[in-house]
PAVEXVO-871584 format. One record per residue (C-alpha): residue number from 1; residue in three letters; chain; x, z, y. Coordinates in pm, whole numbers, plus 50000, padded with zeros to 5 digits. Layout:
N
nr,rest,kette,X,Z,Y
NUM,ALA,A,X,Z,Y .
...
//
This chain:
681
nr,rest,kette,X,Z,Y
1,MET,A,51237,49792,44391 .
2,ILE,A,51486,49853,44646 .
3,LEU,A,51405,49547,44827 .
4,HIS,A,51037,49647,44819 .
5,LYS,A,51111,49976,44965 .
6,LEU,A,51327,49811,45249 .
7,ILE,A,51041,49572,45333 .
8,LEU,A,50794,49869,45341 .
9,PHE,A,51024,50076,45564 .
10,ALA,A,51053,49783,45798 .
11,LEU,A,50680,49726,45807 .
12,ILE,A,50634,50089,45889 .
13,ILE,A,50886,50080,46172 .
14,VAL,A,50721,49765,46320 .
15,SER,A,50382,49918,46288 .
16,CYS,A,50503,50246,46456 .
17,ASN,A,50652,50043,46750 .
18,ALA,A,50334,49831,46778 .
19,LEU,A,50136,50155,46810 .
20,ALA,A,50355,50303,47042 .
21,GLN,A,50350,49981,47267 .
22,GLN,A,49966,49974,47215 .
23,LYS,A,49947,50337,47336 .
24,HIS,A,50157,50248,47626 .
25,THR,A,49958,49957,47746 .
26,GLU,A,49592,50022,47676 .
27,PRO,A,49401,50191,47967 .
28,THR,A,49197,50495,47935 .
29,SER,A,48825,50490,48026 .
30,PRO,A,48744,50522,48389 .
31,TYR,A,48707,50848,48550 .
32,TRP,A,48538,50715,48866 .
33,GLU,A,48244,50492,48931 .
34,ILE,A,48191,50244,49231 .
35,THR,A,47888,50323,49446 .
36,ASN,A,47682,50102,49689 .
37,ARG,A,47803,50324,49968 .
38,LYS,A,48161,50162,49993 .
39,SER,A,48293,50461,49786 .
40,ILE,A,48368,50572,49435 .
41,VAL,A,48233,50891,49273 .
42,TRP,A,48361,51102,48987 .
43,ASP,A,48068,51291,48799 .
44,ILE,A,48211,51620,48698 .
45,THR,A,47905,51734,48505 .
46,LYS,A,47989,51472,48240 .
47,GLU,A,48368,51512,48250 .
48,LYS,A,48531,51605,47925 .
49,ARG,A,48893,51560,48024 .
50,LEU,A,48953,51888,48227 .
51,PRO,A,49155,52034,48363 .
52,HIS,A,49254,51752,48593 .
53,LYS,A,49494,51742,48916 .
54,GLU,A,49473,51481,49184 .
55,ASN,A,49596,51412,49535 .
56,ILE,A,49505,51169,49806 .
57,GLU,A,49680,51098,50145 .
58,MET,A,49490,51034,50483 .
59,ALA,A,49636,50984,50823 .
60,GLY,A,49574,50924,51188 .
61,LYS,A,49803,50844,51478 .
62,ASN,A,49936,51206,51508 .
63,VAL,A,49876,51373,51171 .
64,ALA,A,49885,51302,50807 .
65,SER,A,49769,51524,50513 .
66,ILE,A,49802,51515,50136 .
67,ILE,A,49513,51678,49987 .
68,TYR,A,49589,51823,49635 .
69,TYR,A,49290,51928,49436 .
70,LYS,A,49251,52073,49099 .
71,ILE,A,48933,52104,48868 .
72,ASP,A,48984,52342,48587 .
73,GLU,A,48814,52337,48239 .
74,ASN,A,48522,52531,48384 .
75,LYS,A,48471,52283,48666 .
76,LYS,A,48607,52523,48930 .
77,LEU,A,48777,52350,49231 .
78,SER,A,49083,52453,49406 .
79,ILE,A,49222,52266,49704 .
80,THR,A,49560,52282,49898 .
81,LYS,A,49599,52080,50200 .
82,ASP,A,49970,51970,50298 .
83,VAL,A,49913,51899,50673 .
84,ILE,A,50206,51713,50832 .
85,PHE,A,50265,51660,51207 .
86,PRO,A,50523,51382,51213 .
87,GLN,A,50613,51380,51563 .
88,LEU,A,50706,51755,51575 .
89,ARG,A,51067,51753,51449 .
90,THR,A,51178,52102,51330 .
91,TYR,A,51505,52262,51301 .
92,ASN,A,51673,52286,50951 .
93,LYS,A,51654,52619,50793 .
94,SER,A,51991,52784,50701 .
95,ASN,A,51914,52762,50327 .
96,GLU,A,51840,52391,50340 .
97,PRO,A,52070,52102,50276 .
98,ASP,A,52172,51887,50585 .
99,TRP,A,51971,51586,50448 .
100,LYS,A,51653,51770,50512 .
101,LYS,A,51688,51675,50877 .
102,TYR,A,51540,51335,50771 .
103,ARG,A,51223,51506,50646 .
104,ALA,A,51203,51771,50915 .
105,TYR,A,50841,51735,50998 .
106,PHE,A,50638,52050,51123 .
107,ARG,A,50391,52099,50823 .
108,LYS,A,50184,52371,50662 .
109,SER,A,50050,52393,50319 .
110,ILE,A,49720,52581,50324 .
111,SER,A,49522,52678,49998 .
112,ASP,A,49150,52735,49997 .
113,GLN,A,49192,53111,49960 .
114,ILE,A,49179,53112,50347 .
115,ALA,A,48816,52992,50414 .
116,PRO,A,48496,53086,50597 .
117,SER,A,48271,53349,50445 .
118,ILE,A,47902,53271,50391 .
119,ALA,A,47669,53580,50313 .
120,TYR,A,47313,53567,50186 .
121,LYS,A,47118,53871,50080 .
122,ASN,A,47413,54079,50069 .
123,LYS,A,47609,53837,49846 .
124,ILE,A,47914,53623,49947 .
125,ILE,A,47828,53262,49848 .
126,VAL,A,48133,53130,49646 .
127,PRO,A,48143,52751,49631 .
128,SER,A,48359,52734,49326 .
129,THR,A,48241,52479,49076 .
130,VAL,A,48177,52110,49164 .
131,ASP,A,47923,51858,49050 .
132,SER,A,48110,51547,49189 .
133,VAL,A,48376,51417,49412 .
134,GLU,A,48350,51108,49642 .
135,ILE,A,48610,50906,49811 .
136,GLY,A,48530,50634,50074 .
137,GLY,A,48783,50668,50343 .
138,MET,A,48694,51035,50356 .
139,LEU,A,48720,51290,50060 .
140,THR,A,48393,51475,49975 .
141,PHE,A,48323,51752,49731 .
142,TYR,A,47974,51845,49624 .
143,HIS,A,47960,52198,49502 .
144,THR,A,47706,52316,49257 .
145,PRO,A,47418,52499,49435 .
146,VAL,A,47449,52871,49446 .
147,GLU,A,47140,53082,49542 .
148,ASP,A,46981,52723,49615 .
149,LEU,A,47246,52667,49874 .
150,GLN,A,47463,52370,49814 .
151,ILE,A,47801,52334,50000 .
152,ILE,A,47936,51992,50075 .
153,LYS,A,48294,51972,50196 .
154,THR,A,48421,51651,50370 .
155,ILE,A,48798,51620,50460 .
156,TYR,A,48908,51350,50710 .
157,PRO,A,49185,51319,50991 .
158,SER,A,49139,51279,51360 .
159,MET,A,49243,50931,51431 .
160,GLU,A,49391,51016,51756 .
161,ASP,A,49457,51385,51772 .
162,ARG,A,49683,51626,51589 .
163,TYR,A,49450,51778,51346 .
164,ILE,A,49240,51719,51030 .
165,VAL,A,48890,51845,50967 .
166,GLU,A,48716,51990,50668 .
167,ARG,A,48351,51973,50751 .
168,TRP,A,48130,52212,50566 .
169,GLU,A,47761,52130,50524 .
170,ILE,A,47535,52393,50394 .
171,LYS,A,47220,52247,50249 .
172,ASN,A,46908,52453,50153 .
173,VAL,A,46753,52299,49829 .
174,SER,A,46497,52565,49800 .
175,GLN,A,46150,52604,49933 .
176,VAL,A,46207,52922,50146 .
177,ILE,A,46397,52992,50473 .
178,LYS,A,46754,53115,50402 .
179,GLU,A,46884,53378,50654 .
180,LEU,A,47262,53333,50652 .
181,SER,A,47578,53516,50792 .
182,ILE,A,47893,53329,50849 .
183,SER,A,48233,53491,50908 .
184,ASN,A,48478,53242,51072 .
185,CYS,A,48836,53234,50968 .
186,LYS,A,49140,53207,51175 .
187,LEU,A,49515,53170,51141 .
188,LYS,A,49812,53100,51376 .
189,GLN,A,50166,53045,51302 .
190,SER,A,50439,52946,51542 .
191,GLU,A,50807,52827,51532 .
192,VAL,A,51055,52665,51776 .
193,GLY,A,51151,52315,51715 .
194,TYR,A,51333,52025,51902 .
195,LYS,A,51025,51971,52143 .
196,GLY,A,50965,52337,52208 .
197,GLU,A,50712,52575,52056 .
198,TYR,A,50492,52448,51774 .
199,THR,A,50182,52643,51686 .
200,PHE,A,49982,52564,51369 .
201,GLU,A,49617,52676,51404 .
202,MET,A,49348,52694,51137 .
203,PHE,A,49011,52813,51238 .
204,SER,A,48644,52754,51180 .
205,ASP,A,48365,52721,51419 .
206,ALA,A,48040,52808,51261 .
207,SER,A,47725,53009,51404 .
208,GLU,A,47754,53369,51288 .
209,GLN,A,47374,53394,51217 .
210,LEU,A,47162,53119,51084 .
211,ASN,A,46807,53064,50962 .
212,LEU,A,46816,52745,50745 .
213,SER,A,46475,52596,50660 .
214,PRO,A,46387,52431,50335 .
215,GLY,A,46530,52081,50287 .
216,THR,A,46763,52107,50600 .
217,SER,A,47127,52151,50649 .
218,TYR,A,47381,52286,50884 .
219,SER,A,47737,52162,50935 .
220,PHE,A,48039,52327,51097 .
221,PRO,A,48410,52243,51099 .
222,VAL,A,48734,52402,50974 .
223,TYR,A,49024,52276,51180 .
224,TYR,A,49389,52233,51066 .
225,GLY,A,49591,52124,51359 .
226,ALA,A,49899,52197,51589 .
227,THR,A,49960,52246,51945 .
228,LEU,A,50287,52182,52135 .
229,ASN,A,50412,52438,52389 .
230,LYS,A,50056,52602,52401 .
231,GLU,A,49921,52276,52525 .
232,LYS,A,49546,52278,52621 .
233,THR,A,49503,51904,52598 .
234,ILE,A,49385,51887,52241 .
235,ASN,A,49018,51893,52206 .
236,PHE,A,48906,52004,51854 .
237,ASP,A,48591,51810,51819 .
238,PHE,A,48478,51740,51464 .
239,ARG,A,48196,51503,51573 .
240,LYS,A,48427,51297,51776 .
241,ALA,A,48692,51289,51504 .
242,GLU,A,48429,51176,51245 .
243,GLN,A,48290,50901,51468 .
244,GLN,A,48642,50780,51527 .
245,ARG,A,48709,50772,51144 .
246,LYS,A,48376,50592,51081 .
247,ASP,A,48465,50335,51361 .
248,PHE,A,48808,50268,51184 .
249,LEU,A,48639,50245,50843 .
250,SER,A,48381,49989,50996 .
251,THR,A,48673,49775,51129 .
252,MET,A,48821,49776,50778 .
253,GLN,A,48470,49685,50631 .
254,ASN,A,48425,49393,50880 .
255,ASN,A,48769,49248,50897 .
256,LEU,A,48913,49016,50612 .
257,VAL,A,48612,49092,50376 .
258,LEU,A,48653,48998,50021 .
259,GLU,A,48354,48913,49802 .
260,THR,A,48388,48820,49430 .
261,PRO,A,48185,48886,49116 .
262,ASP,A,48435,49173,49047 .
263,LYS,A,48324,49493,49213 .
264,THR,A,48642,49680,49119 .
265,ILE,A,48884,49416,49283 .
266,ASN,A,48642,49401,49584 .
267,THR,A,48646,49776,49634 .
268,LEU,A,49026,49826,49581 .
269,PHE,A,49084,49553,49832 .
270,TYR,A,48871,49736,50080 .
271,PHE,A,49044,50062,50012 .
272,SER,A,49386,49888,50035 .
273,LYS,A,49297,49775,50394 .
274,ILE,A,49223,50138,50476 .
275,ARG,A,49538,50290,50324 .
276,ALA,A,49757,49995,50466 .
277,SER,A,49609,50040,50822 .
278,GLU,A,49578,50427,50863 .
279,SER,A,49954,50513,50827 .
280,ILE,A,50020,50404,51198 .
281,PHE,A,50175,50673,51426 .
282,ASN,A,50263,50734,51789 .
283,SER,A,50634,50743,51830 .
284,SER,A,50923,50690,52080 .
285,MET,A,50933,50323,51969 .
286,GLY,A,50559,50291,52043 .
287,LEU,A,50303,50267,51767 .
288,VAL,A,50477,50219,51430 .
289,HIS,A,50357,50181,51072 .
290,SER,A,50529,50422,50833 .
291,PRO,A,50521,50467,50436 .
292,GLY,A,50389,50838,50415 .
293,GLY,A,50390,50992,50093 .
294,GLY,A,50490,51329,50233 .
295,ASN,A,50844,51208,50307 .
296,TYR,A,50830,50896,50532 .
297,TYR,A,50685,50937,50889 .
298,VAL,A,50728,50794,51239 .
299,GLY,A,51010,50584,51094 .
300,ILE,A,51046,50201,51004 .
301,TRP,A,51211,50047,50711 .
302,ALA,A,51310,49692,50653 .
303,ASN,A,51118,49661,50343 .
304,ASP,A,50808,49855,50378 .
305,GLN,A,50725,49775,50743 .
306,VAL,A,50916,49436,50798 .
307,GLU,A,50872,49278,50468 .
308,TYR,A,50557,49420,50305 .
309,SER,A,50294,49530,50575 .
310,GLY,A,50414,49340,50886 .
311,PRO,A,50309,48995,50758 .
312,PHE,A,49975,49127,50646 .
313,PHE,A,49848,49239,50973 .
314,PRO,A,49784,48905,51148 .
315,TYR,A,49563,48803,50854 .
316,LEU,A,49365,49140,50883 .
317,GLY,A,49313,49101,51258 .
318,TYR,A,49365,49480,51317 .
319,GLN,A,49514,49489,51661 .
320,THR,A,49663,49839,51612 .
321,GLY,A,49848,49717,51308 .
322,ASN,A,49977,49389,51482 .
323,ILE,A,50112,49602,51778 .
324,ALA,A,50283,49832,51516 .
325,ALA,A,50439,49541,51332 .
326,TYR,A,50559,49380,51657 .
327,ASN,A,50714,49715,51761 .
328,THR,A,50895,49727,51445 .
329,TYR,A,51048,49394,51472 .
330,ILE,A,51154,49447,51834 .
331,HIS,A,51321,49771,51745 .
332,PHE,A,51535,49604,51478 .
333,GLN,A,51603,49331,51712 .
334,LYS,A,51732,49577,51987 .
335,ASN,A,51976,49710,51712 .
336,ILE,A,52119,49385,51594 .
337,PRO,A,52496,49475,51536 .
338,ALA,A,52737,49326,51796 .
339,ASP,A,52983,49258,51515 .
340,THR,A,52947,49122,51158 .
341,THR,A,52843,49438,51002 .
342,ALA,A,52496,49465,50825 .
343,ILE,A,52186,49571,51018 .
344,ALA,A,52040,49925,50968 .
345,TYR,A,51795,49934,50696 .
346,ALA,A,51575,50203,50860 .
347,PHE,A,51522,50419,51168 .
348,GLU,A,51390,50750,51082 .
349,VAL,A,51247,51063,51246 .
350,ASP,A,51105,50905,51549 .
351,GLY,A,51371,50636,51561 .
352,ASN,A,51633,50906,51603 .
353,PHE,A,51839,50833,51292 .
354,LYS,A,51977,50490,51222 .
355,MET,A,52021,50428,50865 .
356,ASP,A,52314,50196,50836 .
357,HIS,A,52534,50318,50551 .
358,LEU,A,52418,50074,50288 .
359,ASP,A,52342,49696,50303 .
360,ARG,A,52043,49659,50081 .
361,GLY,A,51977,49292,50157 .
362,ASP,A,51791,49393,50458 .
363,ALA,A,51878,49088,50660 .
364,ALA,A,51700,48881,50396 .
365,MET,A,51391,49119,50400 .
366,ILE,A,51390,49078,50778 .
367,ALA,A,51436,48700,50781 .
368,TYR,A,51135,48677,50542 .
369,GLY,A,50898,48935,50696 .
370,ALA,A,50964,48872,51066 .
371,SER,A,50933,48476,51029 .
372,HIS,A,50618,48518,50831 .
373,TYR,A,50483,48759,51079 .
374,ALA,A,50575,48541,51384 .
375,LEU,A,50426,48220,51233 .
376,ALA,A,50105,48393,51109 .
377,SER,A,50043,48536,51459 .
378,GLY,A,50005,48173,51573 .
379,ASN,A,50162,48281,51905 .
380,GLN,A,50453,48075,52060 .
381,LYS,A,50535,48376,52297 .
382,THR,A,50568,48610,52006 .
383,ALA,A,50765,48375,51789 .
384,SER,A,51012,48313,52084 .
385,GLU,A,51061,48683,52150 .
386,LEU,A,51122,48754,51780 .
387,TRP,A,51342,48444,51723 .
388,PRO,A,51674,48622,51803 .
389,LEU,A,51609,48873,51516 .
390,ILE,A,51494,48591,51276 .
391,SER,A,51774,48348,51352 .
392,TRP,A,52046,48634,51347 .
393,SER,A,51919,48748,51001 .
394,LEU,A,51928,48388,50853 .
395,GLU,A,52297,48350,50980 .
396,TYR,A,52388,48685,50860 .
397,CYS,A,52260,48589,50503 .
398,HIS,A,52433,48231,50522 .
399,ASN,A,52763,48407,50623 .
400,HIS,A,52750,48668,50352 .
401,ARG,A,52741,48465,50026 .
402,ASN,A,52978,48464,49726 .
403,ALA,A,53156,48156,49599 .
404,SER,A,52853,48053,49397 .
405,GLY,A,52634,48069,49712 .
406,ALA,A,52427,48387,49616 .
407,VAL,A,52383,48632,49915 .
408,LEU,A,52588,48935,49881 .
409,SER,A,52450,49290,49921 .
410,GLU,A,52558,49627,49816 .
411,SER,A,52205,49699,49664 .
412,ASP,A,51846,49619,49698 .
413,GLU,A,51550,49820,49832 .
414,MET,A,51580,50064,49529 .
415,GLU,A,51912,50188,49706 .
416,GLY,A,52126,50250,49407 .
417,ARG,A,51883,50380,49149 .
418,ILE,A,51966,50119,48916 .
419,ALA,A,52256,49875,48911 .
420,THR,A,52247,49549,49129 .
421,GLY,A,52581,49412,49108 .
422,THR,A,52733,49246,49430 .
423,ALA,A,52473,48952,49465 .
424,ASN,A,52120,49027,49344 .
425,LEU,A,51809,48799,49281 .
426,SER,A,51592,48988,49532 .
427,THR,A,51830,48930,49835 .
428,SER,A,51886,48555,49762 .
429,THR,A,51519,48498,49712 .
430,LEU,A,51400,48669,50014 .
431,TYR,A,51661,48467,50207 .
432,TYR,A,51498,48170,50053 .
433,GLY,A,51160,48278,50188 .
434,GLY,A,51300,48340,50530 .
435,LEU,A,51452,47997,50541 .
436,LYS,A,51104,47843,50431 .
437,TYR,A,50925,48013,50724 .
438,GLY,A,51231,47969,50958 .
439,ILE,A,51218,47594,50918 .
440,ARG,A,50857,47589,51025 .
441,LEU,A,50926,47823,51323 .
442,ALA,A,51221,47599,51425 .
443,GLU,A,51014,47306,51415 .
444,GLU,A,50747,47451,51621 .
445,GLN,A,50998,47555,51887 .
446,ASN,A,51129,47188,51880 .
447,MET,A,51459,47293,51735 .
448,LYS,A,51492,46979,51522 .
449,ASP,A,51863,47007,51446 .
450,LEU,A,51838,47364,51337 .
451,ALA,A,51530,47291,51113 .
452,LYS,A,51722,47031,50940 .
453,THR,A,52020,47266,50884 .
454,TYR,A,51773,47531,50743 .
455,LYS,A,51623,47264,50512 .
456,ALA,A,51969,47188,50359 .
457,ARG,A,52034,47558,50313 .
458,LEU,A,51690,47591,50149 .
459,SER,A,51757,47326,49899 .
460,ALA,A,52099,47474,49820 .
461,MET,A,51957,47839,49786 .
462,LYS,A,51696,47700,49538 .
463,ASN,A,51965,47565,49325 .
464,VAL,A,52151,47897,49346 .
465,ILE,A,51846,48078,49225 .
466,ASN,A,51808,47845,48942 .
467,ASP,A,52157,47786,48842 .
468,TYR,A,52335,48112,48940 .
469,PHE,A,52071,48361,48846 .
470,GLY,A,51900,48135,48569 .
471,ALA,A,51948,48308,48228 .
472,THR,A,51793,48355,47870 .
473,LEU,A,51704,48716,47824 .
474,GLU,A,51499,48850,47534 .
475,GLY,A,51454,48488,47431 .
476,LEU,A,51281,48394,47747 .
477,GLU,A,51400,48139,48002 .
478,THR,A,51399,48343,48310 .
479,TYR,A,51647,48507,48551 .
480,LYS,A,51929,48756,48522 .
481,TYR,A,51889,49005,48823 .
482,PHE,A,52275,48985,48886 .
483,ASP,A,52576,48816,48723 .
484,GLU,A,52639,49098,48459 .
485,ASN,A,52280,49182,48406 .
486,LYS,A,52159,49177,48036 .
487,HIS,A,51809,49324,48054 .
488,LEU,A,51471,49205,48209 .
489,ARG,A,51417,49343,48555 .
490,HIS,A,51092,49379,48774 .
491,TRP,A,51221,49163,49061 .
492,ILE,A,51245,48843,48854 .
493,CYS,A,50892,48804,48987 .
494,LEU,A,51022,48701,49335 .
495,PRO,A,51091,48342,49280 .
496,LEU,A,50741,48294,49159 .
497,SER,A,50612,48455,49485 .
498,MET,A,50814,48221,49685 .
499,GLY,A,50668,47925,49488 .
500,ILE,A,50969,47837,49268 .
501,THR,A,50842,47722,48935 .
502,SER,A,51145,47591,48740 .
503,ARG,A,51142,47916,48514 .
504,LYS,A,50785,47985,48543 .
505,LYS,A,50675,48022,48189 .
506,GLY,A,50965,48246,48061 .
507,THR,A,50942,48454,48366 .
508,ILE,A,50557,48510,48351 .
509,ASP,A,50600,48586,47979 .
510,ALA,A,50867,48851,48065 .
511,LEU,A,50648,49012,48332 .
512,LEU,A,50312,49012,48175 .
513,GLY,A,50458,49066,47817 .
514,LYS,A,50775,49236,47773 .
515,LEU,A,50779,49444,48111 .
516,TRP,A,50393,49512,48127 .
517,THR,A,50239,49853,48067 .
518,GLU,A,49906,50011,48164 .
519,ASN,A,50087,50094,48494 .
520,GLY,A,50201,49741,48563 .
521,VAL,A,50556,49612,48550 .
522,LEU,A,50846,49835,48425 .
523,VAL,A,51166,49841,48645 .
524,GLU,A,51366,49741,48330 .
525,PHE,A,51304,49650,47986 .
526,LYS,A,51563,49749,47716 .
527,HIS,A,51469,49635,47375 .
528,GLU,A,51637,49920,47188 .
529,THR,A,51428,50180,47400 .
530,ASN,A,51139,49998,47509 .
531,THR,A,50882,50255,47395 .
532,ASP,A,51054,50530,47596 .
533,SER,A,51072,50336,47923 .
534,THR,A,50841,50480,48178 .
535,THR,A,50995,50415,48536 .
536,PHE,A,50774,50163,48736 .
537,TRP,A,50730,50086,49115 .
538,ASP,A,50385,49937,49202 .
539,ARG,A,50554,49709,49476 .
540,ALA,A,50708,49485,49196 .
541,THR,A,50373,49472,49001 .
542,LEU,A,50192,49365,49324 .
543,TYR,A,50459,49095,49390 .
544,ALA,A,50432,48990,49019 .
545,LEU,A,50065,48938,49029 .
546,GLN,A,50077,48760,49357 .
547,GLY,A,50360,48531,49226 .
548,VAL,A,50161,48452,48887 .
549,MET,A,49855,48362,49086 .
550,LYS,A,50065,48148,49337 .
551,VAL,A,50206,47923,49074 .
552,GLY,A,49866,47860,48915 .
553,GLU,A,49860,48082,48612 .
554,THR,A,49531,48236,48747 .
555,ASP,A,49366,48343,48423 .
556,ARG,A,49675,48517,48295 .
557,GLY,A,49739,48689,48632 .
558,PHE,A,49366,48783,48660 .
559,LYS,A,49346,48958,48328 .
560,LYS,A,49624,49179,48423 .
561,LEU,A,49507,49218,48783 .
562,ARG,A,49177,49341,48657 .
563,SER,A,49310,49613,48426 .
564,PHE,A,49562,49730,48687 .
565,SER,A,49296,49745,48950 .
566,GLU,A,49067,49955,48739 .
567,LYS,A,49364,50186,48662 .
568,ARG,A,49440,50249,49027 .
569,LEU,A,49092,50254,49156 .
570,LEU,A,48890,50422,48879 .
571,GLY,A,49150,50595,48655 .
572,ASP,A,49342,50917,48649 .
573,HIS,A,49507,50877,48998 .
574,VAL,A,49307,50713,49257 .
575,PRO,A,49212,50531,49493 .
576,TYR,A,49522,50329,49597 .
577,VAL,A,49807,50170,49453 .
578,VAL,A,50125,50379,49450 .
579,GLU,A,50495,50389,49517 .
580,ALA,A,50658,50487,49201 .
581,TYR,A,50683,50703,48882 .
582,PRO,A,50853,50934,48795 .
583,GLU,A,51003,50941,49151 .
584,ASN,A,50775,51113,49406 .
585,ASN,A,50502,51134,49143 .
586,MET,A,50315,50829,49241 .
587,LYS,A,50235,50899,49605 .
588,HIS,A,50009,50670,49794 .
589,LEU,A,50273,50501,50001 .
590,SER,A,50091,50274,50257 .
591,ALA,A,50275,49935,50264 .
592,GLU,A,50206,49894,49891 .
593,SER,A,49840,49859,49975 .
594,ALA,A,49911,49579,50208 .
595,LEU,A,50088,49405,49914 .
596,TYR,A,49769,49444,49699 .
597,CYS,A,49566,49246,49957 .
598,ARG,A,49835,48977,49970 .
599,ILE,A,49771,48907,49595 .
600,ILE,A,49444,48757,49712 .
601,THR,A,49547,48599,50038 .
602,GLU,A,49899,48458,49924 .
603,GLY,A,49842,48455,49554 .
604,LEU,A,49484,48356,49455 .
605,LEU,A,49430,48139,49771 .
606,GLY,A,49796,48030,49815 .
607,LEU,A,49764,48094,50200 .
608,GLU,A,50085,48014,50401 .
609,PRO,A,50105,47934,50771 .
610,LEU,A,50261,47599,50816 .
611,SER,A,50260,47592,51203 .
612,PHE,A,50080,47792,51478 .
613,ASN,A,49751,47617,51381 .
614,LYS,A,49801,47473,51034 .
615,ILE,A,49761,47653,50699 .
616,LYS,A,49852,47553,50342 .
617,ILE,A,49607,47659,50082 .
618,THR,A,49622,47629,49708 .
619,PRO,A,49295,47780,49584 .
620,SER,A,49199,47861,49232 .
621,LEU,A,48936,48071,49055 .
622,PRO,A,48944,48289,48745 .
623,LYS,A,48749,48124,48477 .
624,THR,A,48488,48416,48464 .
625,TRP,A,48414,48383,48846 .
626,ASP,A,48172,48144,49012 .
627,HIS,A,48260,48212,49364 .
628,LEU,A,48508,48389,49609 .
629,LYS,A,48450,48446,49980 .
630,LEU,A,48725,48583,50203 .
631,GLN,A,48553,48622,50553 .
632,ASP,A,48660,48716,50893 .
633,ILE,A,49024,48622,50839 .
634,ALA,A,49228,48627,51161 .
635,LEU,A,49406,48292,51106 .
636,PHE,A,49620,48247,51406 .
637,GLY,A,49384,48483,51597 .
638,GLN,A,49072,48278,51507 .
639,LYS,A,48790,48411,51302 .
640,THR,A,48795,48206,50975 .
641,ASP,A,48601,48203,50647 .
642,ILE,A,48729,48069,50319 .
643,LEU,A,48448,48007,50071 .
644,LEU,A,48502,47886,49714 .
645,SER,A,48244,47815,49448 .
646,ARG,A,48261,47649,49116 .
647,ASP,A,48162,47293,49085 .
648,LEU,A,48176,47204,48724 .
649,LYS,A,48552,47167,48647 .
650,ARG,A,48616,47142,49026 .
651,LEU,A,48604,47385,49310 .
652,ARG,A,48394,47356,49629 .
653,LEU,A,48616,47464,49923 .
654,LYS,A,48459,47527,50252 .
655,VAL,A,48663,47644,50558 .
656,ILE,A,48481,47767,50859 .
657,CYS,A,48656,47852,51192 .
658,ASN,A,48473,48003,51479 .
659,GLU,A,48144,47934,51287 .
660,LYS,A,48203,47563,51266 .
661,ILE,A,48282,47389,50938 .
662,ILE,A,48621,47219,50937 .
663,PHE,A,48670,47146,50565 .
664,ASP,A,48408,47108,50299 .
665,GLU,A,48514,46918,49983 .
666,SER,A,48518,46938,49611 .
667,ILE,A,48890,46972,49471 .
668,LYS,A,49072,47026,49172 .
669,PRO,A,49194,47384,49098 .
670,ASN,A,49541,47464,49247 .
671,THR,A,49534,47156,49472 .
672,GLU,A,49770,47205,49763 .
673,LEU,A,49593,47127,50091 .
674,SER,A,49703,47130,50460 .
675,ILE,A,49423,47239,50700 .
676,ILE,A,49455,47220,51077 .
677,LEU,A,49254,47469,51267 .
678,PRO,A,49104,47356,51602 .
679,ALA,A,49259,47442,51920 .
680,LYS,A,49201,47794,52054 .
681,ASN,A,48947,47811,52327 .
//
């Protein structure tokens, strides 16, 4: 009897844990739907899960804005615009801590209580409830008609100037002429900062009297901008700003175009190109890419910019992105230490603050990201210019290893949020990746002896990764993150991403099993508290999915990629991948979106540059797909298409460069191929 009760109790515990884990991993039904307009729409008229809060970030070269919106249980909309002017550095306030100087952007938060007023027949038209919301590089709210007048608000940034626009469209949906009166709004606030007098301006620009015919509409702007020292150079022009935004979106639509049978992945890939590419700002360093998220602007980091986004832009062929990446690498190169100390991990606030108090393994990040970028650019001149940074980073890693050969660092890119020991897997694996691309760059520059040295170091580092970090955790043959580590960690995915397969099965089981939740991979799995663990950083999930695909486990990776993509694109916080939770509350940091695209390019297709005109490709298809097209890839600056289709148990691979077929054969899935592109004209 006692034994029976013990067994029953154990079954109850197991059942409860299973239910808790199931609740933790099963996605909720989508909020949003994909349209045929390169957008997603949320139908509020059918929504039962209210109230609901959301936010989305948008940016141009001189402005960023996080739009917070809430829809209550009565479908009433409220909006707050956090408008950030990154280049206008402010003075710290007397009641703020000193560290605030690193986030000292001129910014204003404006609610929708300050707005234009529209009058019709002695009534003020209040656009409160909404029927739907649409996102497609701009954010649009479709209000429920009032007095047969529908108001549609569309928010977008100027891509060049220091303002964002909220365009109001009034649409007459009746059969009679509507005589309207509009009262414009205006707000000015000034303060003194490091560059002089900053003035925030909010104002609308509508006709005061208007006769609106049936079926017609009238549009006018509300501007949220800033001027410096009462400058007159800013031309607030919502039509020009809208066209600039549309031109930018057109570039994102036409470069690096993914077509698969899966609309969710296609759309999130397109959206990811938008977010990865819009967060580029004018700075004293030239154009630079920055993370965003309300905290990180007009600055560069060794992980986000050097490692994540920089190597992506050569494939996208977005010249602004390539310039920003190059400027980042050059700025780090200018700041190589004269002694044996670690390189700075970031240059914040317009490059004014060098962050060099912590070695996060940044030399390894730089070696990997800069060498990949230089090789993928297909440009001998660029490679020669960046070689001092790449070679210094590789030497720094080689000279800072422990007795077992693992690369030493004080932390990793999580900067002490969680223990990393004195030598962690991330730093050593990124160094391995830097050596891989460094070998190819050295060979391209006819540095044969150095390439031979790097090859020996690459082989040794592969052994270190397998022998020093190799471990059995939770019954799985995978990696310990550092010597004393006893729990599964998210960054065990990195060896897969570098193509190291010796502990492939156990590592994939850990990533897609023990560590996996509906929000992707957890930072850490502790068996005794697994149902309570909630901390995740999307960057690790994105690397994990890339790595799983890269080593040939396409179907396992695709299943998780599909559910994760639906969560991020159509779920409760959209439409981009995020930074982290609970930290920063899942902000849409930019470089993570570049990592999403790299799941396809480097994961599913296995693309790697081998030289300035040769690629390695290891393509595969999920079993539910019959084709994949990745078109207008800027491979070494040449327009290239990669077309995959199913051919019974094989794949048909066609590669087209500058409209000429250079490869067209039937291959086995996951076959590694080297393809030489024709010489540039």
